[in-house]
N, C-alpha and C positions, 0 to 999 in steps of 0.2 A: 346712653340711657334707653334709647328705643330698642337697642339690641338686647338689652336685658329683659325688656318687656315682651318682645315678640319671639325671641329665640333665634332671630336672624337679622342681619343689618337691613335697614330701610334704605331703599334707593332714593336718589335725589329728587325723583319725580313723585315720590310718595306724598299723599295728601296730608300725612301726619308727620311733622318734624318738630321735635322738641328742643328747647335750649333752656339754660338755667334761667333766662329772663322771661321766657314765655310759658314755662311749665306752671300749672295751677298749684296753689298751695297744697301741702301734704294732706290736709284734712278733707280736701275736695276730691282726692284721688279715689277711684273705686278699689275694691278688694283686689288682692294679688290673683293672677290667673292660675296659680297653683291650686291643686285639689286639696280640700280640707280633709282632716282625718275622718270626719263623719261621712263625707262623700266617698272616701276610700273604702270605708266599711260597707257602704251600700253597694258600690260597684263590685267589690270583692264577693259579695253574696249573690249579686245579680248574674254576673258572667257565668259561673259554673252552673247555676240553675237553668240558664238558657242552653248551655252545652249538654246537660244530661238528657234533655228531651231527644236529642239526636243519637246519643250513645247508649241509652238504656238497654236496647235489645241485646247488645254485646255483654252487658253486665248480667242480664238475665241468663244468657247462655253460660257465662262464666260460673255463676252460682250453681247451676244445674250440673255442669261438668264436675265441679268440685265435690258435689254431694254424691255423685255416681260412684258405686263400688264401696260405699261406706260400710264398715263393720259396726253393727249396732247390737245392743243387748236389751232385750225386751222381756216382759213378763207374759207367760201364757195364762189361760183362764184359771189354772190351779195356783197361780202365784209364783211359779218357778221361773227363774231367769233363764232365758235361752239366747244363744248366739245366732244372729241373723246376718248373713252376707248378702247384700243387695246385688241383684243382677245388673249388668251394664245395659242401659237402654240406648245410649248414644255411641256411635262409632267414633265420632270426633266432633269438634266444635261446629263445623259446617252442617253435620248431620243433625246436631241438636238445634241449630238455627232453623233448618228445613222442617224438622218434625214439629217444633214449637209453632211455627207459622201454619203448618198443615192442620194441626189439631186445635189450635187456639187462636189463630189469626194474628193480626197486628196487636190486638189487645193483650194477647199472651206475651208478646215480645216487649210490650210497654208496661208489663205488670210491675206494680210498685212505684209508679211515676210520682204520686203525691208524696210518699215518704222520701223518695229520692231527692225531690226538690227541697223538701224540708232539711234533709241531711246535708245537701250541698251548701245551702245558704247558711245553716247554723255552723257548719264546719269551717267554711272559708271566710266567714267574718273574722275568725281568729287566724286561720292558716295563711291566707293571703293578706288580710287586712292589717295584721300586726307585724308582718315580716320586715318591712322597711322601717317602721318606728323602732323595733327592737334592735335591728342592725345599726340604726343611727345612734342608739344609746351605747352599744358596745364598741362601735367604730365611728365616732364622730368625725365629720369632714366639714370643709368649708361649704360644700354643696350638700345639703341634707337630703336632696332627692337622688343623689348618685351613690352607688355602692361599688363603683368600679375598682376602688383601691382596697376593699375589704378582703382579707385572706380567706382561703377556703374554709378553715376551721370555724371562723366566726359566722360565715354564711350557713354552715351546717348546723352550728349551735342555734342560730336564730330560727332556721327552718325546722329543726327538731322540736324546739320549744313551742313554736306555733302549731306544729302537727299534733303535739300532745294535747294542747288546749282544744284544738278542733275536734280531736277524737272523743274527748270526754263530752263535749257539747253535742255531738251528733250521734252518740251511741244508741240511744233509744230508737231513733229513726232508722239507723242502719240495721238494727235488730228486726224491726217490723218489715223493712224493705226485703231483707233476706228471706224471711218466712213467707211473705207474699209472693216472692219470685219462685220459691220452691213449690208452691201450690200449682199443680198441673193436671191436665186431663189424665184419667186413669191409665191409659195406654202408655203414657210417657212419664209417669210420675216417678220421682226419685226423692229420697229423704222423707222426713216427716211431713205430713199434710195437716195443716191446721184449720183450713176453711175460714180464715178471716174474711170479713166482708168489707172492711174499711180500716183506715188508720186508727180511728177512734175506738172501734170495736177491738182491734188488736191490742192497743195500749191498755184498755180496760181489762181484757182477759189476762194479759200477762201480769198486770198488777194484782189481780184478784187470785190468780192461780199459782203464781211463781214468786211470791214474797214481796209484793208491793214495789216500791221504787227500786229496790235491790234487783228485782227481776229485770227491770229495764236496762240495767247495766251489766247484764250477763256478757261475758267476753270483753268487758271494757279494758282490762289490763292488756289484752292482746291488741285491741284497737289502739291503745296508747303507744305500745311498742311499734305497731305497724305505722302509726302516724308519725312517730319520731323518725324511724328509718326512711319511710317514704318521702316525707316532706323535707328532711335533711338532704336526701339525694336529689329530689326533684327541684327544689327552689335554689339550692346551691349550684347545681349543674346548669340550670336554665340561666340564672343571672351571670354565671361565669362565662358560659358559651356566648351569650349575647354581648357582654362587655368586651370579650375578646374579638368578636366579629366586628363590632363597631370601631375598635381600635385599629383593626386591619383595613378599615375603609368601607365596610359594607354599610349601606344606608338602613336606618331604622324604619321598619314597616312590616306589613303582613307577611311577606315571604320569610323575613328573618325570624319573626315570631313563630311561624310554623315549624321551621327547621329546628330551632333551638328547643321548642317544646316537645317535639317528637323524640329528639335525642335524649332529652332529660326524662321522658316517659319510660324509655327502655331501661335506663339506669334504675329508675324507681321500681319497676316490676321485678328486676333481679333481686332487689332487697325485700320487697313486700310479699311476693307470691307465697313463700312457705308459711308466713304468718297468716296470710289471707285464707289459705286452705284450712288451717286449724281453726281460725275464727268462724269461717262459714260452717264448719261441722258443729262447733259449740252453739252458734246462733240457732241452728236448725234442730238442736236437741233440747227438749223441754227438761227442766229440772225435776219434773214429776217422773220422768223416765230414768234419768241417771243423775240423781241429786249431787253426787260427789265427783262428777266428771270435771277435771281441771285441765289447765293448759298442758302440763307435763304428761298427764295420763293420756290425753288425746294425741299428743305427739308420739308417745310410745306405742299406742294402739295402731296409729297410721303406719309407722315405720315397720312394726312387727308383722302386720298383716298385709301391707300394700307396698312396702319398700320405700327407700329414700326418695326415689324419683317421683313418688306420688305427691311429695310436697311441692313439686312444680307442675302438678296437674292443672290444666287450664291456663298454662303460661301464655300461649299465643292468643288465646281468647282474652285473657287479662290484658295483654298488650293491645289487642284490637279494640278493647274498651277504653283503657287508660290513654293510649296514644291519641286517638281522635278526641277524647274528652279533654285531655290537657291541651291539645292543639287548639280546639275551639275555645276552651276557657281562657287561655292566654291571648288568643286573637281577639276575642270579645272584650276581655279586660283592657288590653292595651288600646283597642279602638275606642272603647267607652271613655278611657282617660284622655285620649287625644281629642275626642269630641268635646269633652268638658273644658279642656284647656283652650281649645279653639273658640268655643262659645264665650269663655271668659275674656279672651283676648279681643274678640270682636266687640263684646259689650264694653270693654275698656276703651276701645277706639271710638265707639259711638258716643260714650260719655265725654271723652276728651274733645271730640269734634263739637259736641253740644256746648261744652265749656267755652271753647274758643269762639263759637258763634255768639253766645250770650255776652261774652266780655269784649266782643268786637276785636279779637286778636287775629292777626294774619298767620296762616299756616302754609 
């Protein structure tokens, strides 16, 4: 029984030893040390919000690299539509990082931090928070906290569904974040420049100028597709790699969290980057400029004018952002969960000792 409570056997010298005769009545036992679903939601929102503080500079660079070289159609003062091919400002991702820091400092690299935190928390309440519960429904096991026996397709289905829900939830904040990150000093500006001063002002302007709530969900279908592919690849590969490693005898802990999350991040970027490029272009284009611009037309314009390889523009910057972000997210999440479980276990032991002390039982 003690093994079930602590996760490992108690030694004979342990101050807490239970037997059927000495154990307190069921109604006096404290709650299970397992994490509740409400706590799981909270930790799933907190961990990526902490991670994005460290990884946002790479996300800013990724957005600007994806906007670079975009072919746009604008109206001149006479009302005639003209084709504009933007000049390339950045040689590569590192050049973009250097120039952004040079012209805008650390504030420029951390541009869009507030909507990024809102995006991560609103998205991962569903993306991470619902993964285990959904997997437990479609693949019930004796141990509801373990997914080690679930086949790949079930993990991918659960991950894809969670990713879709998270994408819908986070789309308005993703839109605002992208536009804030695109705003740059004149010498290094790429894409449309909106001049938003805050998240609130951005939300108000988008709603007033671009069709209300509908404007906040610009590019949402691409976000859903990206969320399905990315989360299906990320969560299934992460859990499968980790379950395999533990079966092979590797101990659970931070090193294993880091290796599995980085490998799953690479898989995710392979699937997500083309959709990410298209979504970035749509996010950064106002419906006032190109009201009929759609996913397929955007893909067609990119391929026709920039080639197929442009769909993987910013790939390594994307990985430089996603890799550390997923790594920190899963390390923070797993450590937070371990901390909560440990706290619960210690609290259980304290209450059990108190029970024995008050009932004058020997332990």
